[in-house]
Structures are given as structure tokens and as C-alpha cells.
C-alpha positions as semicolon CSV with decimal commas, in nm:
position;residue;x (nm);y (nm);z (nm)
1;M;5,633;-3,379;4,657
2;A;5,414;-3,124;4,631
3;F;5,618;-2,932;4,371
4;N;5,510;-3,241;4,151
5;V;5,196;-3,231;4,225
6;V;5,175;-2,891;4,086
7;A;5,441;-2,949;3,796
8;A;5,159;-3,247;3,716
9;A;4,912;-3,015;3,757
10;V;4,981;-2,791;3,520
11;I;5,074;-3,020;3,234
12;V;4,728;-3,182;3,256
13;G;4,569;-2,841;3,271
14;A;4,811;-2,759;2,914
15;G;4,668;-3,074;2,771
16;A;4,329;-2,980;2,847
17;V;4,373;-2,636;2,657
18;G;4,526;-2,807;2,370
19;A;4,217;-3,091;2,350
20;A;3,973;-2,767;2,407
21;Y;4,123;-2,637;2,056
22;L;4,016;-2,939;1,915
23;L;3,692;-3,029;2,058
24;W;3,578;-2,652;1,975
25;P;3,766;-2,512;1,713
26;A;3,477;-2,242;1,630
27;A;3,488;-2,108;2,005
28;V;3,855;-2,021;2,000
29;S;3,916;-1,977;1,687
30;A;3,620;-1,645;1,779
31;G;3,898;-1,568;2,122
32;A;3,603;-1,626;2,335
33;M;3,744;-1,562;2,664
34;M;3,565;-1,492;2,985
35;K;3,666;-1,359;3,311
36;A;3,841;-1,599;3,559
37;P;3,691;-1,764;3,839
38;G;3,840;-1,695;4,185
39;A;4,120;-1,497;4,006
40;A;4,074;-1,120;3,992
41;G;4,196;-0,963;3,631
42;F;4,258;-1,274;3,472
43;L;4,088;-1,375;3,144
44;I;4,055;-1,757;3,023
45;S;3,961;-1,894;2,742
46;R;3,587;-2,011;2,767
47;A;3,624;-2,297;2,555
48;A;3,904;-2,410;2,807
49;F;3,694;-2,393;3,108
50;A;3,436;-2,544;2,949
51;A;3,621;-2,858;2,876
52;N;3,750;-2,930;3,239
53;P;3,623;-2,688;3,540
54;Q;3,719;-2,927;3,783
55;L;4,088;-2,914;3,661
56;Y;4,040;-2,505;3,676
57;F;3,919;-2,529;4,028
58;E;4,188;-2,790;4,131
59;L;4,496;-2,554;3,940
60;L;4,340;-2,205;4,156
61;R;4,365;-2,426;4,450
62;N;4,694;-2,605;4,425
63;A;4,913;-2,353;4,210
64;G;4,755;-2,010;4,227
65;A;4,527;-1,785;4,038
66;A;4,809;-1,677;3,769
67;A;4,892;-2,068;3,733
68;A;4,506;-2,143;3,671
69;A;4,493;-1,861;3,478
70;A;4,856;-1,958;3,214
71;A;4,670;-2,311;3,206
72;F;4,386;-2,221;3,061
73;A;4,493;-1,886;2,865
74;A;4,412;-1,892;2,458
């Protein structure tokens, strides 16, 4: 059951990243990156995080830092 929830969250995260590309093409094309909150050493797309920070923190809690950073990578 937990695996299905995590898999669904990762799919939704990938959708959020895709939406960020459509909503903020200038920010993404400029390569705006930021340090991932709560995930030391990882960089994520600033536009993707701004699009859905709640999803990022949900992934961070449920799937871990590496999965959250991967879902929000540029």
C-alpha cells in the first residue's frame, strides 16, 4: 500500500515539474536552481518548487530526500 502511495506521489511530482515548464518557461530555461529544503546536497528547479511546494514536502516526508529532489530536478 505504501509503495502505491509513493509511486503515485512521484508521478504527481513529475506532473508538477512538467507544469512548471509550461507556466514559467523563462525561469526554467535560465536554469534557476535552488538548494533543496531539507535535502542537504541536492539542487532542485526553483520554478518547479514554486509551482507546488506542498507536493515537494510531501514527497520529502514519504519517499525521502533523493526521490523528492529527483521529482523536482530540472
